C-alpha positions in Angstrom: 0.2 -3.5 21.7 -2.6 -4.6 19.1 -1.0 -5.9 15.7 -0.9 -3.3 12.9 -2.6 -4.0 9.7 -1.7 -3.1 6.2 -3.7 -3.9 3.4 -2.0 -3.8 0.0 -3.2 -3.7 -3.6 -1.3 -5.6 -6.1 -1.4 -4.3 -9.8 0.7 -1.5 -10.4 1.3 -1.3 -6.6 3.1 -4.6 -5.7 3.5 -5.7 -9.2 4.4 -4.1 -12.6 1.2 -4.8 -14.2 0.1 -3.3 -17.7 -3.6 -3.5 -18.4 -4.1 -0.5 -20.5 -5.0 -2.4 -23.6 -6.4 -5.9 -24.6 -3.1 -7.1 -25.6 -1.8 -6.2 -22.2 -4.7 -7.9 -20.4 -4.0 -11.5 -22.3 -0.6 -11.1 -21.7 -0.8 -10.4 -18.0 -3.4 -13.3 -17.8 -0.9 -15.6 -19.3 2.3 -14.8 -17.4 3.6 -17.6 -15.1 4.3 -16.6 -11.7 8.2 -16.4 -12.2 7.5 -14.2 -15.0 5.6 -11.6 -12.9 7.8 -8.5 -12.0 7.5 -6.8 -8.7 8.3 -2.9 -8.5 11.6 -2.1 -7.2 11.6 -2.4 -3.4 8.2 -3.5 -2.9 8.8 -7.1 -2.1 11.4 -6.1 0.2 9.0 -4.0 2.4 6.3 -6.2 2.6 8.8 -8.9 3.6 9.9 -6.5 6.3 6.3 -5.8 7.2 5.6 -9.4 7.9 9.0 -9.7 10.2 7.7 -6.6 12.0 4.5 -8.5 12.6 2.4 -6.4 11.0 -0.7 -8.3 9.7 -0.8 -8.1 5.8 -3.9 -8.4 3.7 -4.3 -8.5 -0.2 -7.2 -6.6 -1.7 -6.7 -6.4 -5.6 -8.7 -5.8 -8.6 -7.1 -8.8 -10.3 -9.7 -11.2 -11.4 -10.4 -14.4 -9.3 -9.2 -16.6 -11.7 -5.6 -15.5 -11.6 -5.6 -16.6 -7.7 -3.3 -19.4 -8.1 -0.8 -17.6 -10.1 -0.6 -14.8 -8.1 -0.7 -16.6 -4.7 2.5 -18.6 -6.3 3.9 -15.2 -7.1 3.8 -14.2 -3.4 5.0 -17.3 -2.1 8.1 -16.9 -4.6 8.7 -13.7 -3.0 8.6 -15.1 0.4 5.4 -13.3 1.5 2.8 -14.3 4.1 -0.6 -12.9 4.2 -3.7 -13.5 6.2 -6.2 -12.3 3.7 -6.3 -12.4 0.0 -9.3 -10.9 -1.8 -9.8 -10.9 -5.6 -12.5 -9.2 -7.9 -15.4 -11.4 -9.3 -14.8 -10.4 -13.0 -16.0 -13.7 -14.5 -19.4 -13.3 -12.1 -19.8 -9.7 -13.4 -19.5 -10.5 -16.9 -21.9 -13.3 -16.9 -24.6 -10.8 -15.3 -23.8 -8.2 -17.8 -22.6 -6.1 -15.2 -20.0 -4.5 -17.3 -19.4 -1.1 -15.3 -18.4 -3.6 -12.4 -15.6 -4.8 -14.7 -13.7 -1.4 -14.0 -15.5 0.1 -10.9 -13.3 0.4 -7.9 -15.6 2.3 -5.5 -18.2 -0.6 -5.6 -15.9 -3.5 -5.2 -13.2 -2.1 -2.8 -15.1 -0.1 -0.3 -17.6 -2.7 0.8 -14.4 -5.3 0.8 -12.4 -2.6 3.0 -15.5 -2.1 5.6 -16.1 -5.8 5.5 -12.7 -6.8 6.3 -12.6 -4.1 9.4 -15.9 -5.7 10.9 -13.9 -9.2 10.6 -10.6 -7.7 11.9 -10.1 -9.1 15.5 -9.7 -6.3 18.2 -6.8 -5.4 19.7 -5.8 -6.4 23.3 -7.7 -4.6 26.1 -10.1 -2.8 23.4 -7.1 -1.2 21.7 -7.8 0.0 18.4 -5.9 -1.7 15.4 -4.5 0.9 13.0 -4.3 0.5 9.4 -1.4 1.5 6.8 -3.3 1.0 3.2 -0.9 0.9 0.1 -2.2 1.5 -3.5 -1.4 3.4 -6.8 -2.2 6.1 -9.0 -3.7 4.0 -11.8 -7.0 3.7 -10.6 -9.1 5.3 -7.6 -7.3 3.9 -4.6 -6.6 7.3 -3.3 -10.3 8.3 -3.2 -11.4 4.8 -2.1 -8.9 4.8 0.7 -9.7 8.2 2.1 -13.9 7.3 1.8 -13.1 4.3 3.9 -11.2 6.2 6.3 -13.7 9.1 6.6 -16.4 6.4 7.1 -14.5 4.6 10.0 -14.0 8.1 11.6 -17.5 9.1 11.4 -16.7 12.1 8.8 -19.1 10.8 6.4 -22.7 9.9 7.6 -25.2 7.9 5.4 -26.6 10.8 3.4 -23.3 12.0 2.1 -22.2 8.4 1.4 -25.5 7.8 -0.6 -24.7 10.7 -2.6 -20.9 9.6 -3.4 -22.1 6.1 -4.5 -24.9 7.7 -6.8 -21.8 9.6 -8.4 -20.2 6.3 -8.7 -23.1 4.6 -10.8 -22.9 1.6 -8.1 -25.5 -1.2 -8.8 -28.1 -1.6 -6.2 -26.5 -4.6 -4.5 -23.4 -2.9 -4.2 -25.0 0.0 -2.7 -26.9 -2.1 -0.4 -23.6 -3.8 0.8 -21.9 -0.3 1.6 -24.6 0.8 3.5 -25.1 -2.1 5.7 -21.3 -2.5 6.0 -21.3 1.4 7.2 -23.8 1.0 9.8 -22.1 -2.2 11.4 -18.6 -1.3 11.3 -17.0 0.5 14.7 -16.6 4.1 13.9 -12.9 4.8 14.9 -10.4 6.9 13.4 -7.9 3.9 12.6 -6.5 4.8 9.2 -3.0 5.9 10.1 -1.5 6.3 6.8 -2.4 5.9 3.1 0.5 5.5 0.4 0.2 5.9 -2.9 2.8 4.6 -5.4 3.1 7.0 -8.2 3.0 4.5 -11.1 1.6 6.9 -13.7 4.0 9.7 -12.4 1.1 11.6 -11.4 2.1 15.2 -9.8 2.0 14.6 -6.1 0.6 18.1 -5.7 -2.8 16.1 -7.3 -3.3 14.5 -3.7 -3.1 17.4 -1.6 -7.0 17.3 -1.3 -6.9 14.2 0.7 -5.0 15.4 3.6 -1.7 14.8 4.9 -2.4 11.4 5.7 -2.0 10.6 2.2 1.4 10.2 1.0 2.1 9.9 -2.7 5.8 8.4 -3.3 7.8 7.4 -6.1 9.9 4.5 -5.0 9.5 2.1 -2.0 12.5 3.4 -0.1 10.3 6.6 0.5 7.3 4.4 1.5 9.7 2.8 4.0 10.8 6.1 5.4 7.6 6.9 6.2 6.1 3.7 7.7 9.6 3.7 10.0 8.7 7.3 11.4 5.2 6.1 11.8 6.9 3.6 14.6 5.9 0.6 12.6 9.1 -0.6 10.8 12.8 -0.9 12.5 15.7 0.9 11.0 16.9 -2.0 9.5 14.0 -2.8 7.7 14.2 0.5 6.2 17.9 -0.2 5.3 17.4 -3.6 3.6 15.2 -2.0 1.1 17.4 0.6 0.6 19.9 -2.1 -0.1 17.7 -3.7 -2.7 17.7 -0.5 -4.8 21.6 0.0 -4.5 22.3 -3.6 -5.5 19.5 -4.5 -8.0 18.5 -0.9 -9.5 21.6 1.1 -9.5 20.8 3.6 -6.9 23.8 5.5 -5.3 23.9 7.5 -2.0 23.0 10.7 -3.5 19.9 9.2 -5.2 18.7 7.6 -2.1 19.1 11.0 -0.3 17.1 12.6 -2.7 14.4 10.2 -2.3 14.3 11.4 1.6 14.6 15.2 0.6 11.8 14.7 -1.9 9.4 13.6 1.0 10.9 16.1 3.4 10.2 19.2 1.1 6.6 17.8 0.5 6.1 17.8 4.2 5.6 13.9 4.9 9.1 13.3 6.8 10.0 15.3 10.2 13.6 14.1 10.2 12.9 12.3 13.5 14.0 8.8 12.4 17.5 9.7 11.0 19.6 9.0 14.2 17.7 5.5 14.1 18.9 5.0 10.5 22.3 5.9 11.5 22.2 3.2 14.3 20.8 0.7 12.0 23.6 1.4 9.3 26.2 0.6 12.2 24.6 -2.5 13.5 24.3 -4.0 9.8 28.1 -3.3 9.4 28.9 -5.2 12.7 26.2 -7.9 12.2 25.5 -8.6 8.5 27.8 -6.8 6.2 25.1 -6.3 3.8 26.2 -5.2 -0.1 25.3 -1.5 -0.4 26.5 -0.2 2.9 28.6 2.4 1.7 25.9 4.1 -0.5 23.5 4.0 2.6 26.1 5.5 4.8 26.5 8.0 2.0 23.2 8.7 2.3 22.7 9.4 6.1 26.1 12.0 5.8 23.3 13.9 3.7 20.3 13.7 5.8 21.0 15.6 8.7 21.2 18.7 6.5 18.4 17.7 4.8 16.3 16.9 7.8 
């Protein structure tokens, strides 16, 4: 089976970053790697993706000048990655391209398409599927969905031109997008788009993007979805749950409500519950992780919820 691909944003997705004011930007830029905070469960989920042999690629709007600190932070968290793309903020400022400093469409879409062109094909010509992880602070759901629709052939060049015109892109950004859209293989390969609700946006705001877009409040919810998609083993999901219990005070009821919330919104079918129950028993037998009683309490509620 060809390796699955996970593409992650960093700010407000993986990292608890503040950049709403100039003071926030300065403080973020000056933070040491060991001072940067991750969102609860994010580092565990990303480590478990790597352990599951998922190919991890980082695409962030953070400036290129922060590369060494961000890479150091990820290494401190035990994360391995295969590519790490950052935004050329200084280059944009020096060229007086001030719209590009805040713009995500003209930066992320050509970067995503270019990465897809460079991705090695699967064995025997099989399609490498992708899971995309972003947040609600900027335009990740829109850009990721447009990327998916370009790859699947749902958006032709005429419509793509109209969308980019609405985004007020610079000419070279538009040219890069059109060239990449012409070169990339047209396959329906975006399996899931996960959007961290950093700003607590109403989940219904994302319904227009379709069922593959899953807004989530915590990373156990993201792990439930990726597990049900068949990309993570049950033990990986449970380790995310252990982090939320031990480090962030979740109990069995809170863990179960995380599942129930996604199920009520139609993002979980309940097909992974038995696998999770077997995973708890296996962890009890082998690892004796802290937090297992709370995970067992969660599972006691899940069959009814499912």
